[in-house]
C-alpha positions as CSV (number, residue, x, y, z in Angstrom):
1,X,0.0,0.0,0.0
2,X,1.4,3.4,-0.9
3,X,2.7,5.4,2.1
4,X,0.0,6.9,4.3
5,X,-2.8,5.7,2.0
6,X,-6.0,4.7,3.8
7,X,-8.9,2.9,2.0
8,X,-12.4,3.2,3.4
9,X,-16.0,2.9,2.3
10,X,-17.4,6.1,0.8
11,X,-20.4,5.7,3.1
12,X,-18.1,6.7,6.0
13,X,-17.1,10.0,4.4
14,X,-20.1,12.0,3.2
15,X,-18.0,15.1,3.6
16,X,-16.0,14.1,0.5
17,X,-19.0,14.0,-1.8
18,X,-18.8,17.6,-3.0
19,X,-15.1,17.4,-3.8
20,X,-15.6,14.1,-5.6
21,X,-18.5,15.5,-7.6
22,X,-16.2,18.3,-8.8
23,X,-13.5,15.8,-9.8
24,X,-16.1,13.7,-11.7
25,X,-17.4,16.7,-13.6
26,X,-13.8,17.8,-14.5
27,X,-12.8,14.3,-15.6
28,X,-15.9,13.4,-17.5
29,X,-17.4,16.8,-18.6
30,X,-19.3,15.4,-21.6
31,X,-21.3,13.1,-19.3
32,X,-21.6,15.2,-16.1
33,X,-21.6,18.8,-17.4
34,X,-23.2,18.5,-20.8
35,X,-24.8,15.1,-20.7
36,X,-27.2,12.9,-18.8
37,X,-25.1,12.3,-15.7
38,X,-25.4,13.8,-12.2
39,X,-22.1,13.4,-10.3
40,X,-23.5,14.1,-6.9
41,X,-26.4,11.6,-7.4
42,X,-24.0,8.9,-8.7
43,X,-21.7,9.4,-5.7
44,X,-24.5,9.4,-3.2
45,X,-25.7,6.1,-4.8
46,X,-22.2,4.7,-4.2
47,X,-22.3,5.7,-0.5
48,X,-23.6,2.3,0.6
49,X,-22.2,-0.6,2.6
50,X,-23.1,-4.2,2.4
51,X,-24.9,-4.1,-0.9
52,X,-24.4,-2.8,-4.5
53,X,-23.5,-0.1,-5.4
54,X,-20.7,0.5,-3.0
55,X,-17.9,3.0,-3.2
56,X,-14.4,2.9,-1.9
57,X,-12.4,6.1,-1.1
58,X,-8.6,6.5,-0.9
59,X,-7.4,9.1,1.5
60,X,-4.0,10.3,2.7
61,X,-3.8,12.6,5.8
62,X,-7.5,13.2,5.3
63,X,-7.2,14.4,1.7
64,X,-9.1,12.6,-1.1
65,X,-6.7,10.6,-3.3
66,X,-9.2,8.7,-5.4
67,X,-12.5,6.8,-5.6
68,X,-14.0,3.8,-7.3
69,X,-17.3,2.0,-7.2
70,X,-18.6,-1.5,-7.5
71,X,-22.0,-1.5,-9.1
72,X,-24.5,-4.0,-10.5
73,X,-24.7,-2.7,-14.1
74,X,-22.4,-0.6,-16.3
75,X,-22.7,-1.2,-20.0
76,X,-26.3,-1.6,-21.2
77,X,-25.4,-4.4,-23.8
78,X,-23.9,-6.4,-21.0
79,X,-26.5,-6.4,-18.3
80,X,-26.0,-10.2,-17.9
81,X,-22.6,-9.5,-16.3
82,X,-22.3,-8.3,-12.7
83,X,-20.8,-6.7,-10.7
84,X,-18.7,-4.0,-12.4
85,X,-15.7,-2.1,-11.2
86,X,-16.5,1.4,-12.3
87,X,-16.2,5.2,-11.7
88,X,-12.5,4.8,-10.8
89,X,-10.8,8.1,-10.5
90,X,-7.5,9.3,-9.2
91,X,-6.7,13.0,-9.6
92,X,-4.1,13.6,-12.4
93,X,-1.5,14.9,-9.9
94,X,-1.6,11.7,-7.9
95,X,-1.6,9.1,-10.8
96,X,1.3,6.7,-11.1
97,X,1.6,6.1,-7.3
98,X,-0.4,2.9,-7.1
99,X,-3.6,4.4,-5.8
100,X,-5.7,3.1,-8.7
101,X,-4.4,-0.4,-8.1
102,X,-5.3,-0.2,-4.4
103,X,-8.8,1.0,-5.2
104,X,-9.2,-1.9,-7.7
105,X,-8.0,-4.4,-5.2
106,X,-10.5,-3.0,-2.6
107,X,-13.3,-3.4,-5.2
108,X,-12.3,-7.0,-5.7
109,X,-12.5,-7.5,-1.9
110,X,-15.9,-5.9,-1.8
111,X,-17.1,-8.2,-4.5
112,X,-15.8,-11.3,-2.7
113,X,-17.5,-10.1,0.6
114,X,-20.8,-9.8,-1.3
115,X,-20.5,-13.4,-2.6
116,X,-19.5,-12.8,-6.2
117,X,-17.2,-15.2,-8.0
118,X,-16.3,-12.8,-10.9
119,X,-15.9,-9.1,-11.4
120,X,-16.1,-7.1,-14.7
121,X,-14.8,-3.7,-16.0
122,X,-15.3,-1.9,-19.2
123,X,-12.5,0.6,-20.1
124,X,-10.9,2.5,-22.9
125,X,-8.1,3.9,-20.6
126,X,-7.2,1.5,-17.8
127,X,-6.1,-1.6,-19.7
128,X,-2.6,-1.6,-18.3
129,X,-3.8,-1.3,-14.7
130,X,-6.3,-4.1,-15.1
131,X,-3.8,-6.4,-16.8
132,X,-1.2,-5.8,-14.1
133,X,-3.8,-6.8,-11.6
134,X,-4.5,-10.1,-13.3
135,X,-7.7,-9.2,-15.3
136,X,-8.2,-10.7,-18.8
137,X,-9.9,-9.2,-21.8
138,X,-13.3,-10.9,-22.3
139,X,-14.4,-8.9,-25.3
140,X,-13.8,-5.7,-27.4
141,X,-16.8,-3.7,-28.3
142,X,-17.8,-0.2,-29.6
143,X,-19.8,1.6,-27.0
144,X,-21.3,5.1,-27.8
145,X,-18.9,5.3,-30.7
146,X,-15.8,4.5,-28.7
147,X,-13.6,1.4,-28.6
148,X,-14.0,-0.3,-25.3
149,X,-12.5,-3.5,-23.8
150,X,-14.5,-5.5,-21.3
151,X,-12.4,-7.3,-18.7
152,X,-13.1,-10.0,-16.2
153,X,-11.4,-11.4,-13.2
154,X,-12.2,-14.6,-11.3
155,X,-12.2,-13.9,-7.6
């Protein structure tokens, strides 16, 4: 685990929601600023424990270092697969420090605790991270006009 990094459920840190919403809107402006998404509502939905969706927060000295969520559905064409590692975000200035990997491992642990035997992720940007963590490509698709790889991992 990177020095000083603490992982906890988002449900335990409601004070982080406003900052995280700003990060989501900045990272995915087409979805959250000009599209159908509502960052605050999504994050509030992830502030659960013991059931999907569930969010995991990375903190260092009380400062937000990243977030990720485990949710039942992600890609409409693949509703038959569940759960999904999604909404993973580490601020640009903190990338490359292993925070994303720790968030991913925490989602895997949440999936195990909830009784799932597999976990899935759709990405156009995190292939290297997933592959380093032992995930395998299940399928390559085009989603909303963009190339996307769907990954899976047996837990």
